[in-house]
VODODREN-345064 format. One record per residue: x, y, z of N, C-alpha, C in turn. Coordinates in pm, whole numbers, plus 50000, padded with zeros to 5 digits. Last residue first. Example, Ala and Ser with C-alpha at 12.3 -4.5 7.8 and 13.67 -1.06 7.14 Angstrom:
! residues 2
512854977550708513674989450714512905000350787 513194943150780512304955050780513204967050780 
! end
This chain:
! residues 711
476014899182719475764879882721475974875982603 476484926182740477124914082772476824900582813 473624934682620475264935982548475954923182585 471734939382775471644923582706473394924582633 471624962682856471154954582915471684939082903 471604981082599472604979382708472524967782854 469724966482475471514960682427472234962682555 467254979182583467344963382587469214957382543 468035003182521467724999582662468254984082680 467865006382218469305008582312469125001382474 465394999682161466894991382087467464993982173 463855019682289463695002282301464844995882267 464825040582099464985040482264464945028482311 464415036081878465755034481912465785033782060 461395033481912462165023581860463695021881894 459985047282170460935048982066461245037482022 456305040882285458095034982299458655040182157 454535066082449454715058982337456155052982318 455955053382787455215051882660454755064382615 458645051282893457765058482933457005053082767 461005026483071460655032982915459345038582951 463515019083319462115017183291462055029283152 465574993783492465335003983403463835007783382 464954975383713466694981783713466294995583605 463274971184031463314973783895464594980383860 462974966084279464024960784212463814959884066 461354981984432461094971884451462094962084376 462785008984429463005003484531462574984184536 461985013184147463055012384165463295003184306 459105019384215459625005084114460855003584157 459275042384387458855031384406459135018684367 460495059784167461195055884310460875042584343 458675057983947460285053583928460405051184067 456285066984056456185054683977458125050484025 456105092584160456155083784271456275070584173 455755111983960456865112284027456915096384120 453355099283656453645104083814455095100383854 453415093983428454305105783435454175105383572 452425059083292452175070083343453435079783380 453195038983090452685050483057452505059783129 455845023583072454735025383156454445037583096 457764992283165457194998183055455785005983100 460384981883315459204983883317458774992083195 462934954383313462354967483292461174968983256 465184935683508464044939783498463554954683439 467844911583454467314926983445465534926283429 467884884983719467574889983543467344904683548 470994872183828470154887283836469364888283701 471704842583987471344850383849470464861783887 471994830984239473374836384176472954844384029 469494826684319470104838484387471684842184343 466824815084221468404810484127469084825984204 465054808484403465144797184314466824801284239 464944829384584464284814684642464994806684545 465404853484423465974849984590466034837184616 462984853184271464724846884196465654848084317 461064854684373461104842284329462684840684289 461264879784443461624871284555461424857884520 461474895484180462734895584281462554885784402 458734890684168459834882284058461194885584141 457304903584348456834892184335458254882084280 458444932584289458804924984402458864905184437 457274933284079458514934384057458954929284183 454204935484150454844927084053456504923184055 454314956484320454354943684402454514932584263 454834977084135455954972484235455624962984267 452454975684045453424974783939454524969884056 450734984884263450564971084186451684967584090 451485010284265451954999084411451794985384346 451135021684038452215019084116452485009884179 448345018483813448485014384000450065010284010 448665017683564448345031483628448705031683801 451154990583481449595001183457449795010583558 453514979583290452914983483417451674989683388 454904953483172454084964883109453164970383228 458174944183243456814944183338455974957083250 460484923083102459894934183078458564931283156 463584904083148461734907783157461654920983141 465724885982977465294899283072464014894783046 466424859482921467494872482970467084880882972 464804826183030464814840082966465994850982975 464664800583018465764807382980465874819282960 461904787983085461764794582997463284798682938 461494772483306461884766083178462314773583120 460984792883548461834781683548462544772683458 459064813683419460374813783440461264801683478 456344801083429457164802183316458604802983345 455164808883663455254795383625456314795583503 455414836783667456444827683774456144807583711 453834840783481455054843083440455854839683557 451324832183575451924828183474453324829183444 451554850683791451234839283857452044830683706 450904874883664452544871083747452524860383834 449994873883360449764875683520451004871483584 450234868083118448824875483154448974879083307 452914867782912452414863683063451354872883075 454584860582625454014869182682453134863882822 457814858882461456844853682538455974861482595 459904866882208459164872782354457854860482349 463514868682077461604859982054461014865782204 463684899281865463614892382016462814880882018 463634916981639464314903681617464904898781762 462304939081590463724944281642464624928681688 459894929381599460474933081493461984936081502 459524919681890459754908981759460104914081620 458854941281978459854936282026460764923181923 456474946581814457854957881840458954950281881 454734932681914455304931481762456314940581759 454764935382196455134924782157455224922182010 453344962982208454754959282235455214946682210 451064954682098451834964182002453154964582086 448964940482163450074932482122451014939782025 445934946982229446584950182102447994942582129 445984941782539444494937282443445064938882269 446754926482779446994922382609446414920882564 446934931683072445884939482960446414936282819 449614921383164447924915483210446944921683129 452544911883038451424922883034449684918183055 455364903083093454004903283171453214916383109 457674889482850456694903182873455474898982958 460714877282824459384873382922458514885682917 462634869682563462344882882688460614875182767 465884859482468464704853282470464174865182599 468394858282216467834861782320466454861482378 468744846381953468914838782047468594844482172 468214870781770467144856481844467274849981912 470214888281820469014891581915467704879381890 472204877781607472554877381775470904877381868 471464879381394471054869881432471094867281588 471704909481280470304904481292470004890281364 474114924981440473914913881373472424911781369 475194947181615474384949681551473674939981464 476654944581926476454937081804475254939981734 478074969682093477084965182053477134955981927 480974980782255480704972682161479564968982160 481825014682344481035002282350480664997282235 483315032982299484055022582318483005013382361 482975048581950482595046682069483025033082106 484755072581788484075058781803483975055881925 484905102281713485465093481802484525083781776 484945112481352484255113081470485015104181558 487765130281185486795117581207486305117881338 488885159281024488765152081179487815142581153 488805176380844488595165580812488775159280926 489125201580884490475196680899490145179980850 486765215980818488185223580783489455215280786 484805203780871484875206380771486685215380735 485755194781147485705184881058485515191080911 485535217981243486795211681233486755204081148 482725227281221484045235281194485225225981151 481635209381381481525208881226482505218081178 482485212081664483005200481553482795201481430 481185237381696482855236381685483115222381594 478615235981652479395243381566480815240381558 478415215281865478155212081717478335217781585 479175235182075479645221982045479765214181885 476685250082081477955255482029479045246482040 473695237781900474575241282013476175245781958 471975251781642472925246881630473735247681793 468525251981537469635254981607470585247881610 469755247181177469345255181291468145246581405 471565218681038470365224781066470405231581153 474125220680834474005219080990472615226581001 476305207280563474735212880576474385211380740 478865211180397478245208880504477185214280526 480415200980057479835213880152478845202280280 482405185579892481795181180036481475192080093 483015209579668483405195679687483555196079842 480655226079508481705230379590482025213079639 478375225179356479085233879272480315232279378 476505205479421477165203579331478415213779292 476005218879671476755201579680477345198179550 474465239379601475905243079630476675230779656 471905225679475472985233279412474665233579466 470945216179786471495209379673472455214179568 470285234979936471355234579962471885224279835 466845229779933467745242979847469315244479883 466685212880119466355210279947467045220179889 467225226380340467805215580328467765210580147 465465243380466466765248980323467615236680293 463875239080630463185235880450464085241180382 464655255680910463865247680834463415247780704 468135269280817466985269780914465815256980827 471225260280803470015262480752468915261080830 474655269980818473405265880900472095272380878 476745253180566475635265380594474545258680716 480225259980496479375253380565478175262380567 482955253680256482015260980297480775252280407 486415257280174485355248280228484295255880272 487085262179852487175269679953485705261680008 487655258279580487735249879679487695252579803 487115270479250487115269979353487065260379462 486285268678969487645260579033488195263579164 484215277978939484015264878926485835262079001 482515304578965483825301479049484065289879017 480235300878891480905307578808482485303978800 479205285279058479165280678958480155292478850 478885302979286480115290079293480395287379174 477515318779187478575326979216479745314179193 474965302279253475225309379089476695312879104 475125300279465475205287279412475715294579285 474605323679606475645316479623476325308179550 471875326579561472665339879481474185332279480 470725306079669470595303379553471545314979447 470965312679941471555300479868471415299679729 469645335379938470995334479982471325325179899 467125333579853467645339079767469285339179809 465025316380006465945311079923467095317979852 463865317580347463705327180227465195317880157 462585303980545462285306080425462555314780329 465025325180756463985309380763462915315880638 468245335980592466775334580663465705324380677 471065314380576469985319980538468995319780632 474275315880651473005317080731472165321080687 477365301280596476335307180534475025306480610 480895303780601479535303480667478285310980620 483505298580449482375304380407481345298880503 487645299680445486075292080487484805299780448 489065306880164488565309280314487615301680322 490645305179917490065293079989489965293780123 490915330679772492065325579895491895313079970 488555328279614490015331079540491175324779636 486705329179807486885314779715488315316079663 486745356079928487185344580006487465331679909 486365369479681487705373279731488085359679857 483625361979652484625360479574486255361079634 482975376879889482265363579876483325359579773 483075404479860484055396479993483965380779977 481715407879652482535411179641483485402179797 479095406679787479345394079659481065395779622 478875424379982478995411680031479395403179913 479125448379809480085444679930480245430379954 476495441979668478005443579615478965441879681 474605439379900474685429479802476125431479757 473455461080099475305456280102475725443479998 470715462379985471785477480021473525472380015 469475437979993469945449979876470725460679883 471825421880185470795424480146470575432080044 473895402280379473075397580196471925405380221 475975414380583474665411780558474095412480397 479085401280706478395403580593476465403580574 481665394880880480135394180867479455403980745 484505378080906484195391280840482785388680837 486125368681197485075367281127484715381181061 488875346981312488645362281254487135360481162 488855329181598488345330381459488235343381454 488275317481890489595322481855489505327781696 486065310281955487155298281950488195304381903 484755333282018485055323682163486225311182101 483815341381779485175346581839485555338881940 481715321781735483095321381664484195330181740 480025333081922480625317881927481735315681866 479525355081815480655357381916480825343781963 478305351281557479485355881554480485358781697 475875338781700476725330281617478245336781622 474655361481819475425349781894476025340081826 474645376781590475275378981739475645371881816 472235361681493473495364481433474425365481517 469675358681597470825349281668472365351681615 467865377681527468285377681659469775373781708 468915391981177467955379381296468895378981417 470305382480847469825391980968469465385081072 471465365380635470315380180627469325383980725 475015365280646473815363980637472805370780598 478085349880598476875357780516475985355180575 481395351680709479645352180781478865358280691 484395337280620483545350880594482105344680602 487035335980878485695329680809485095338580768 490425324080952489515336280880488075324280847 492035318081238491345308681112490125323281066 492875322681509493265331981398492795325681252 492355287981560492735303181619493095307681501 491565261381522491005272181462490925286981491 493755248981605493965247281487492905260681449 492625244281891493925255981854493695259081741 489495239481958490705232681875491455247281901 488355246782284488465249382140489735242882072 486615221682489487945227482498488495234282323 483605220282687484385221982510485805228982576 482855214482924481825212382784482765211882663 484585197283192484625203983082483605206182966 482945189983466483465184483366483405198683294 483465192683881482785194983707483705187883582 482825183584179483545181884025482975181883899 480945198384293482195202284313482935195784197 477835209984159478425199484185480155204784226 476105236884318476815233584207477665222684259 472415236984296473615237184366474555232184264 469995263584190470665251284181472335249384242 467705279984091468575280084168468995261984157 466305301283828466095287083918467505286683965 464285322383615465355321683690465115310883782 463415339183312462875330083422464105322983507 461755359583114462885356283190462225348483318 460795371782799460585359082921461705360482975 459255398982595460355391982668460285380282764 458045408382304457785403782381459285396682458 458645439682069458565425982123458045418382260 458395465582079459645457581975459475443082059 456715474382225456695475182071457605466981957 456595453782509456935466782460456745462282274 456455436382773456385434282631456405450882592 457805407682996457525421282963457405422882788 457385386783274457125389383145457285402183103 459155366283515458495373783467458195374483299 459465338883773459435340983590458475354683575 462175323384001460635333083957460265331583790 463195302284240463135308284136461885317984131 462955277384350463635288084430463515301784365 461195256384261462995256184206463455265384288 458835271184249459295254384394460425253584324 459075289284067458695292384195459075280484284 458975273483813460185279883841460055283884014 456775259683819457795251683830458905260783899 454885282283812455155275283925456215264983961 455795287483555456065301883655456025291283764 455295267183392456485273483393456915280683533 452335267783447453405252783456454585260783483 451985288883308451325289683445452125276183507 452455286883050453095295583146452945295683285 450715261982996452275263682980452855275083029 448065275283008448485267683059450135266183082 448055300482829448455304382988448485292983047 447455294182569448735297682613449305298382757 445425277182347445235282982481446825279882521 445955289182009445065281382095445685287182238 445115318381778445895310981873444975302281970 443635342281729443125320781658444065318781717 443145363081955443825361281834443105345581757 443695374882222442765381682131442935376281965 444595346482399444595356182351444105363282275 443545329382730443665329082530444175345382513 443835306582981443645321582917444195321782796 443515286983159443295285183011442695298182934 445045297083366445065283583380444715280783222 446695328383362445315321983431445515306083322 448525346483307448945337683402447645329383444 447395368283161448065357183076448295344583156 446365385683362445605377783234446345365983207 448325393583502447455385083578446365378183496 450255406683313450705392383337449315381583423 448225416683042448925419583137449385405283180 449355405382696448905415782763449065412282971 452145409182475451355400382591450385410882670 450955405182112451935418882226450915410082332 452005380781866451245390381960451905397182055 454325391781650453365384581643452455389581757 456965404281589455855399081473454645395381533 458945403681774457695415081775456745414781650 461095385381779460995397181696459845406581704 461105373782109460845374482030461055387381916 463065365482391462485374882341461925369882177 464235348382698463825343082530462955356882479 466435338982936465675347182849465565346482711 467175322683231466675320783086466105335483044 469655314983455468675327983422468235323983261 470045302183798470275298383651468965310183545 472295306284039470775310883983471095309683843 474135284484283473885298584175472515296984108 476505275284515474975278684473474735288084357 478785273384640478635262584608477045264884549 479975297984667480945286384551480155276484553 477175319384541478405316084657478695303784556 475825325284323475795334384433476175333084550 476945333783963477245322584126476775332484195 474365331483719475515340183825475665333383963 474465320683411474585320683504475135328583620 472315323883115473265328683159473175320883300 470945318982745470985312782914472215317982981 468515331382541469865334482612469815327382764 467005325982217466875322282408468535326682408 464685340482001466025340982032466045337582201 462215337181768462545335681919463985336581924 460775352181453461875346181579461735346381694 457755348881273459155358481315460175348981333 454945336481460456005339381334457205349581347 454185331481724453665324081596453875323881433 454345340781960454905346581854454175343681718 452655325082140452515335982146453135344081990 453795297082041452175299281981452035314882033 456545304282139455985303881995454855302281950 455675305282401456455318082388456565317182221 455065280482469454255293582523454365304182446 457585265382427456485260582334455095273782358 459175273282622459415276382462458145279082399 458155269082847458585283182855458385285482644 457895240082791456765248882830456675262082792 460435233482814459545230182674458595239082723 461735244283084462195248982917460895247782849 460235226283251460215240283230460515245983075 461155201783171459525203883121459615217583156 463725203783265463645201983105462365206383068 463475206183514464485216883417463935216383326 462445180583568461575193983607462105203283513 464625164783526463295162083441462635176483464 466375172283697466685174983565465395174483469 466675190083976466115178483924465945183583765 469985188684113468685193284071467855184984037 473435200084090472485191884176470755200284151 475205202883788474915207283921474035197583962 477915206683555477355195683655476755204083755 478815227083427478255217183332477735210083465 477865261483477478515250983551477665235483427 478715287083188477735279083269478165268583324 480225307183070480455304183213479535294783317 479535309982824480705301582867480705299383030 475985306282761477195314582823478105305082851 473885298182492474485296982635475845300082667 471555305382283472925305182342473425303782461 469255294482012469475295082144471185298282152 466205300181842467745294981848468085299782000 463565298081578464725297581720465705290881707 461525307281362463015305081389463315309881531 458395288581263458975302081348460865300581362 456905273881115457955284981049458065292681073 455635254081252454645266081213455735274481161 457685237781301456575230981189455465243281165 459575251381436459595249781288458685246081211 458455245481722458315258981654458685257581498 459025218981735457535224081737457115237981673 461575218381740460575207181629459285216381629 462465230081956462595239781793461685232181736 461915216882191461165227482156461225234582007 464625201282111463145192582149461665203882113 466345221882167466155214682034464945210982041 465665226282463465345237082327465455230182197 466345202082536465075210182565464945220082460 469355202182499468285189282471466835195082478 470335221382628470105216682502469215211782421 469685218082887468925226982795469085225082682 471245188482952469285192982947469135203782881 473725200882872473255190182773471335190082845 474125216783134474115220482965473325213782868 473605197483333473145213683293472885214083168 473825169483423474605176583329473515188983281 473095160483769473045161883575473315169883550 472695148984061473425154083989473095152083858 469475156684210470335144184217471555154884097 466315155584397467355162484380468675154284335 463235162084272464055148984288465625154984267 460445175384426461395177384322462665167484308 456955171384426458335168484485459745169784365 454355189484384455405187884328456815182684394 451995202084477452375187884498453165184384397 450475226984468452055222584540452525210784546 448335229384332448595225784469449555221784539 449385235984084448315247384174448415240784300 451005216984059451725223384073450865236984124 448995196283972449975193884098451005204784129 447585204983774447065205183891448075199083985 449785207483535449205221583591448655217283749 450085177883500451385188483578450675200083609 448015170983372447795169683537449165176283572 448155190783167446945189983260447065184483386 450705178783050450565193383119448965195483193 449485154582957450805156683058450935168883146 447745161582794447755156182874448065156482979 449625175882614448065184982639447935173182809 451145158282520451745168582544450485174282647 449225139882399450265134082482450435145482578 448565157082166447665149482272448405146982399 451065156281996450245170982100449265164882184 451455131181947452295136982059451995149782122 449485127981780449635119281880450085127681988 450465146981581449245150081645449305142681798 452785132981464452785145881550451565150681653 451535110681415452355106481502452285122581569 450075119781176448915114481283450035112081408 452215126481010451085139881092450295132781222 453395101880988454115112981027453175128581089 451745093580811451605085780938452375096581027 451255109680595450205108680682450735103280803 454055102180472453475116280558452515118380639 453485079380442454735078480519454225094980577 451965081980207451625071780343452505076380456 453185093980032452115099880091451835092280199 455455074179951455535085780020454465094180109 454045040480046453975050479930454625064780064 455455015980230454385023980221454715037080132 456434988880403456264993380273455485001780260 457214992880719455934984580646456684994080518 457465010680962458535002780919458244992780769 455195020781028456065030580928457325021680880 453815002681189453285007681025454055014880972 455235009681440455244996781381454984997381210 454025035981464455665033081489456375020681405 451535030981525451795038581400453875031581387 451785015681764450995008981641451385018181488 452485035881917453335025081874452945016681792 450355052681915451705055881830452875046781854 448505034882040448145040881897449275044181835 449395033282294449595024482249449075027582068 449175058982356450595056382352450375043382254 446575065182375447175072782256448455067182271 446065049982585445265045982476446225050082349 447585062582808448025053182774447505045582613 446185087682808447665087182741448085073282715 443545079982920443915085282774445115083582732 444405072383160443975060883055443735068782948 445955092683257446545084683232446145076083151 443265109583260444315114383156445355101883180 441895098483471441415097683305442465099583193 443375101683664443135085683628442705090283445 443645130083655444625122283688444675106383605 440615137183674441725144183538442695135483553 440295124283968439555121683820440685122183706 441815141184114442225125484103441395121683962 440745164184070442245160784038442185148384004 438195159784166438165163584016439745161783984 438665151184463437875146084351438415146084238 439745179884524440665162884506439845154084408 437635194284463438905195584384439735182684392 436065183984670435695182484522436635185584462 437195185384888436545171884862436775172384689 437075214284883438715208984869438545195884844 434385219484905435145224284786436685215884744 434115206585176433245202485065434035206584914 435535227785305435885210685325435205204785222 434065250685243435655249385199435965231885201 431595243885367431815245985204433435244085172 432335241385649431845231085564431625234385408 433645267885658434145258785670433875245385621 431315280985602432325283085500433465275185515 429605268985830428915275785656430185274085582 431395283685991430955269586027430275262685834 431165311985957432465304685973432035289585941 428425315486014428755315485863430415307485829 428125308286272427535301286182428095299086054 430045328686380429985315186376429355304286284 428205352986320429655348686251430175331586258 426325347386475425755343786338427365343486270 427465347586693426645332486693426475334486533 428055373086730429105362186709428605350086682 425575384686706426845389886576428065377586602 424745380686932423915373486822424885376386697 426615390987118426525375987118425495373086992 426095415087042427405411187004427045394687023 423435415487141423705418986984424885413686974 423755415887423423125403787352423275406487200 425305436887467425715424587470424955410387430 423665461587400424805455787304425315442187354 421575452687625421075452587479422665453387390 423065453687839422335443087819421945441587638 423725481687850425005472287838424075456887811 421065493187871421935494287717423165484187730 420625481088110419485475988023420475484787889 422705491988316422445480588243421655476788149 422025522788286422925519388230423095499988160 419265520788420419405524288289420795518188208 420325506588700419565500488613419645507688453 422155531988723423105514888716421445507488644 420335553388775421575552288657422275540488605 418655541988962417925545088851419235547088727 420365538989168419515524589134419135527689008 421355565089208422525554489177421795545389106 418585580089287419685585889171420625570789118 418145566689515417055567089438418135568589284 420575576989650420525564289646419765558789520 420515603989665421265599689582421745582789537 418265603989852418555608089718419305604589636 419275594690073418215583790041418065588389879 421565610890130421775594290098420635587390038 419905632390164421205634090091421275616490037 418275626190400417715631290280418685628190150 420295619390586419505609790559418735612790431 421245642890642422265636290624421345623290538 418565658990734419255659490607420045652690559 416225636690864417185640490881417795644890751 413265627490792413815642290785414925645890858 413325599690664413535604690815413635618690863 412825597990439411225601490499411765604890651 415375591790336414715599290303413165605090371 415315564490486416175574290514416085589090444 413375550090404413435551690553414195565090567 414535547690146412945554790134412895556690313 416955535190182416555548090112415385557590117 415995511590249416925518590372416755533090293 414995497390013414285500590154414995508890278 417045500889834415775510089801414825514389956 419255487589860419095496789878418045509389880 418705451189737419385461389856419455473689898 416415460189562416135454889692417355454889801 417885471489369416825480789413416315470989555 419735453189316420245466489362418865475489437 417865434789186419055431189280419205446789377 416285444588989415775441289147416585439989223 418665452588805417505463588850417435456488991 419425425888744420215436088817419285444988898 417205413888613417775408888757418445421288824 417085432988427415935429988488416325423888643 419455425188277419415439788307418115440988405 421315405288184420325405388270419915414588364 423985415488141423305409788041421735405488088 424975425788403424395436788314423745426488177 426435416988618424875412688606424155417888462 428815430188550428565415088539427315409188509 428235457288625428605448588453428635435888456 427385455688894426645463188771427065455788671 428985442789055428345432989010427765441388893 430375472589186431165461489099430215450389031 427905482389246428555489689140429985480889098 427135468789488426425470289356426835473989234 429605472989619429505458589583428695460589472 429335500889698430515495389636430145479889543 426895500689807427175510789693428405500389606 427685481390035426565479589983426655486289805 429655499990168429725484590121428655479790006 428105520590260429035523190168429645511490084 426385507190428425855516490301426365511590171 428155498190644427145487790571426465494990415 429115523990716429895511190677429085504590623 427025537490807427685542490710428555530790646 426465519291014425535520990896426125526090787 428785524791169428565507291100427125509891021 428465550991244429605542191173429105532191144 424915556191231425915555191297427285551891209 422505571091156423365571591082424575571091139 420235548291335420365561591270421785560091178 419555523591480420955534391491421275546391444 417015518191322417365515191505418405525191520 416805524191086415725525291183415995527691341 419445517090990419115529490970417865534891053 419485491891040420445494391103419985509991086 417165479990913416745479091088418075489091119 418005481290664417155489690693416975491090833 420165464390631420045476490588419395484290682 418505442990616419525445090743419865458290724 416965445490414415945448790540417465448590642 418635441490200418395452590233417665458290359 419505412590276420425424390270420035437390313 417085407490182417155403590320418415411090348 417025412589899415715418189982416425415390160 419045392689818419345409689801418375414889914 417875371889860419325370289918419415389489934 416055372389692415415369689827416645374889896 417475372789438416345384189479416085385089645 418625345989465419815361389496418845372589500 416805326989463417485328489591418115343589604 416195339889164415135340389262415955336589402 418175333389020417745344389047416815348389104 418675309289061419725312289117419265327589153 416015294488959416565293989083417115306389145 417045301488663415765307388770415725306188934 419045288088607419115301888615417815308488703 418545262588656419315267488760419305283588746 416885258388447416225255288586417345260588679 418635265588215417275271888237416615270988388 420535244588272420585260588264419625266088319 421205217288393419945220688339420215234288376 423505203888387422335195088407420895201888329 425405222288359425515216688268424105206588250 425135235688610424605242888480424615233688338 425875214988821424235222488786424055229088652 428705215888765427765200888725426115207488731 429235244388799429765233888660428765222988631 428465250589066427885259288920428115250088783 428595248989303428435235889204427635239789109 428495274789430429625268489431429855255489327 425775282789299426835291689279428145281489285 424235269389463423925271289318425605276989279 424815270189730424585255689647424655257089516 424945294389791426055291089738426165278189706 422075301089854422845304289727423835299089696 422005286690095421095284689940421855287889856 423835299090268423845286590224423255284590077 422165323690236423905320290181424345307990161 420265317690381420445323990225421165323090155 421625312790636420765302890574420605305790387 422965333590729423635325190661422695316790582 420505353490723421515354690637422535346990591 419185343590917418415344290785419685343590663 421025345291164420595331291116420335330790978 420955375391140422165365091111421985353891070 418565383291201419055387391116420675374691035 418285370791437417385367191379418165371091217 420015381591593420115369591593419545364091478 419205410991609420605404391522420835390591491 417035403491754416635409491582418215405491532 418335398691966417275390491928417185392491779 419345428092031420145412592008419315401991956 419225458392023417965444491981419085431891956 421355469092175419845475792147419185462492107 423735456092096423195456292249421615459992258 423835453891808423915441191878423235441892031 423795481191756422565471791705422365455991788 426325494591802425225491691872424175484791836 429275475391620428125486691637427055484291777 430935459691580431725474091630430305481991674 430015433491540430905435091632431085448991677 428035441491311427595435191455428395436391538 430065445291112428935456991156428505453291307 431465423691071432045437291134431225444091185 429535405691002430015400591088430925414791155 428695419390756427625419590869428045411591006 430955415290590430675428090646429425430390748 431255385690612432315392290653431495408290711 428795378390461428765375890564430095384690648 429905393190207428585400590280428665394990420 432205383890135432455396490184431055400990257 430695356190060431695355190172432045368890228 429295367789852428355360589980429515360990081 431005377089667429865382789728429165377389841 432265352989534432945365889636432015371889724 430245340789439430895336789565431745343889618 429455362489262428245358889336429155351189473 431595361889071431465374189142430315370089235 431255333088948432445341189010432175351289089 428805336488850428855329788935429985332589056 428715355488659428065358588738428075348788860 430415340588480431215353888537430045358188669 428935322488381430275319088480430955330188528 
! end
């Protein structure tokens, strides 16, 4: 393209240069016929060459090799013809002004096209030689000093230009080859990347589908275990059922985490922005994770700062998943000792803030490696513990999606985890807790055995306005602690016992003292760890109505327990009136649409709750039953295909609009999928509520009563 561009300019300039030289020079008068022949030849050759260069696009696309060969041939002949024109001027008129003009123009033109013609260095050498060498030979042999200089300089110019053209040609084609190789590699990499992305997408889809299939089967098994639990069984059989349910729960958690990790890794997590109770969500997540910690006899406690806003805007579900994955991973890394969590909130401005969760262990477990090693999807520590990187990777990814971060710190004193998330603050806030004024200036004797959480409990008691006398029940301070306990018994002060996890010494010693002080009526509250409830029975016999509260406790639970123990305040009665009689549900009829009626677990569970249940195996059968059934509620056992489930709900709502427009039946979906699209799509189709499998008996009962309570 560049050759054609410069050739078009050269053709026009060459005609113009010949016309000027002919007009101002003497050759026209000395050899008019020769000038006419030279001019006609130049015009004809210009027309032939112009045919190739002015129609470059069409001719080159039709046949590049043929075009190139003919262009090179015609251009070489044209250059030779121009060399003859220059030769005639040198031969006939000598070094007159027109000869100087044509010679200088030729050198300038050849210099300007040298770089353009360089990729074809042989053509460049022939073109320049044909233009200049005939006249240079005549000038060199003329015997004139000026001619000799012109001839020698021209020979040197032609040689240097040809040499430079050859070097540039080699470099040019080397670059072309390198570029072609890079393009080939880029093409291969793009194809490999596309293939890899397709393989990853297929793998993710396979994992998601097989995970949901597995989840559905495990959920049915756990529902069956729930039904079996209601049967008359021995204590040992109940323990085995609980073990099977715990194992199934761990399997479900692993399936959910694998699917969530795949979505987090490809940034395919959609946050649902809505107002929710932040304090309640954090407390629920920590207490849920505490069950797993207690199973391996790990002490887990937490404290939420008073300045935390109750209502925020964000994704309630993802916040809970982040906290549970973080605490579960920290539990597996610590696997003994103690975990202590602190939750704080920093106001960025009046409408937004950053929630910070800090977890630290007592340093009795594993020491964290580098972050890059630990955040691998399936990284393991150098121990017998199971995979820990999956949960931490999910927590880190969710924190970053929610506008925050996750950091890990490790030292000889233990491991520390810090997670931050951003939330919008709701303008209409709720009051989490207003401390009862009766607690102010009330004295409490706080007996403990140490731990990271002790300072947090003391701080919570101080926030209620109580005066706290804290004593460590250890061998060093035993005598002082016993004396303080006896004084508290004599004055009737509140006694708060906090035994260490797995230690029975504090409860046994206090029980022995209470038996000696049998006339004491001091109120007593025990915040026991895992396994302490059975050790509390001697205290129940020694004191009237002692209160036991398992750890971890929320600030509100501690406050209400203190009020009840000190002042005997009764709990508030719920305003919701729900009939608990066994006869009432039997008059309520439910229609369960279950296309894969393989096990009948859901039907059995509904019947165990006292409802009359009809099962339809298809939407067509359900629509046939609806006119005569007199049903009070519809349940749809949804499959993994969200769109298909939504179509079933839409069909039910269309039938309802056509046949009973004034009577809207509640529709509750039962699903084993954890995909975000399910809820929004089925709610848009007309679903009222949904429950995730495995079904919890109490959750199922509460959901049904919520929708049937007014019937």
